C-alpha positions, 0 to 999 in steps of 0.5 A: 952456666957451662964454661965457654958457652957465654950463657948462664944467669947472673944472680941480682945482688941480694941484701943481707943484714949485718947480723947475717954477715956477722953470723956467717963469719962466726960460722966460717970460724966454726967450719974452718978454724979461722976468723973472717970478717964481715965481707967474707961472711956476706960472701959466704951467706950469699953462696949458701943461698945460691946453693940452696936456690940451685938445689931447690931448682934441681940444678947442679953446679959449682960455686967458687968464692974467695974469702979474703977478709981475714977476721983477726982484727975484729976480735973486739967488734964482730967477734965480741958479744958485748960489742954486738949487744951495744950496737943492737946486733942480735945473731939469733935469727941469723944463726937459725937461717944460716943453719937452715942454709947449711941443711941442718935446721938450727945446726949452726953452732952457737959460740960461747 
C-alpha cells in the first residue's frame, strides 16, 4: 500500500495461541530489554508473520506497530514458568516458530 493511493490489502485477522503471544512477549524482552504483555506479544508475532509473508511474495514495505501493553505486572503470570506449567501453556513450539519468523530457525533465545 502506498501512502495516499487508497489501495492496498488488509490482512484478515489471524488466530494465535496463548503460547504464541506469551513467547513473543518473552522475545520482546530479549530484543528490547523491557517486558511487554500478551497483547503486545500477539501484535509482535502478527508483525513477524506479515513481514514473512511480504518477503515470501518478494514484496517490500514498512510495518508500523505500537507496543502499548507493558509487562511489568505479569511477573507472576506470563513471565513465570511455574504459572505457565500450571495453566498448561508450553512455550517450546511457539519459541521455535518465532525463531523461524525472525529468520534464525530456533534462534529465539530460551530464558532461564
